[in-house]
C-alpha positions, 0 to 999 in steps of 0.5 A: 903455503905450508906443508900439506897434511898428507896422511898415510891413506893418501898413499893409496887409491882415492874415490873417483869423482864423477868428473869425466876426466878424473885421473889418479896417477903416480910418477917415478923418475931416476937419472944415473949421474955417471952414465946418463941412463934414465927412467920415467914411469907413469900410470894414470888411472882414468877410470871414468874413461875406462883406461889407464895411461901407462908410460914406461920410458928408458933413456939410453946413453947416446940418445936412444930410448926404449918406450912403451905406452898403453891405454890399458882397459881398467874397470875400477880405481882400486890399484895401480896395475895395468899393462905389465906395470905395477906399483906396490906400497911397501911402507906408506909415504916412505917406500914404493916398489915399481915393477914392469914386465913387458915389451918396448919400442927401441928407438935409435933417437928419443926425438924420433917420437916427434913422428910417433907413427914412423917411430913405432913402425920402423923400430924393433920391439924388445923385452923389458923388465925392471924392479925398482925400490923408491925410498924417500930421502926426506918426507913427502910434501904437498904443494898449494897448502894441501889443496893440490896444485894451486890454481890448477884444481880443475885441470891438473889435480886437487891432491898432490904430493911428491919427494926425492928418493933413493932408487935401487934395483935393476933394469933389463933391456933385451937381455942386458942387465943394468944395476940401479943405485941412484936418485930420483923423484916420485909424485902422486896426484888425483883429481881432474886431468885435462892435458889441454887445459894449461897453456904450459907448465914447466916441472924441473927436478934435480938431485946432486946427492941425497942431501942436495936437490930441488924441484920447481913448478911453473904453469899458466892456465888462462891468461896469467902465469902462476907464481909457481912453487917447489922446494929446495933441499940443502944439506938435508934441509927442505925449504918450500918455494913460493915463487918460481921463474923459468927462462929457457933457450930453444932451438929451431922448429920443432922448438925444443929447449936446449938450456934453462935457468930457474930462479926460486924464492923460498918462503923466507925470501931467499933466492936460489938459482940453478942453470941446466943444459938438456942432453936427452929429449923424448917428446910425448904428446896427447891429442884430444878434440883436435888440440895437441899438448906436447910433453917434452921429457928432458934429461938435464945436467944442472949447476946447482949450489956450485955442484953438478946435479941431474934430473928429469924436466917436463916441458908441457905446452899446448901446440899452437900452429906448431909453436909451444905456447910457453916458449916465449915465457918459460 
């Protein structure tokens, strides 16, 4: 696996294929290492289905959350702009501006989304606005030798790149203004996206400072887990990872992760490890044809290279009789 030939034009939109679940999506996260405030923002254009999946999630200190989810109507794949959310390319493969102006449900606890109907009918709706500039701290990189997410081209993406960023700007929640100056990740992918396709995936991100962090990915489609991939950032130097192992501890039903340990092997064969504790959780889900995929979106405090880092980690599982498919594997 080598660094993919990501080109400036890949920062922009791609011609949809005729796959009924073609998706082009961009994702942005951020964690304030001091307060525990976090952001997860995603837009996935599913133009062949006539809508964009729009998620704006704010993790509030103390366990609360503000969330907006829409399936907003779209007629083309010309831009990322729907339901009050927009992504603007400021400098290709370097700087992106994220803007949102709308409303969100204000939840006392993020885990209230285990029962979304109850959460949305009992929670107040408040105005939300934000403007964030994502500026890469290292060049973006593609995984899977430039062919997208290796082994997942038919259900997750055929093209994909990501990278750690400095994040600056502001967020306003119900009139309360918060200045943002910290670290996060962004990614961009395109191709088929079938949420119920994989049995599970684990996507873990962490930044300790602008020169140290990691991202790790492990997934299983069918009967065999993939070797995984990712990158480690040490003293400002990026090293690609070609093998990942994730081991996690889970609580009682509904079986959310409480801690995790990730082992990563670089292309040179070096082993790098990190251990993390989940301190915030907002469970999302996607239901189609009677099958449920749960995406538990955690904020995690990591011990990485002897320092403390923070990140957003996504545990995606097909739910089988109420049990996450990857719980006993990762």
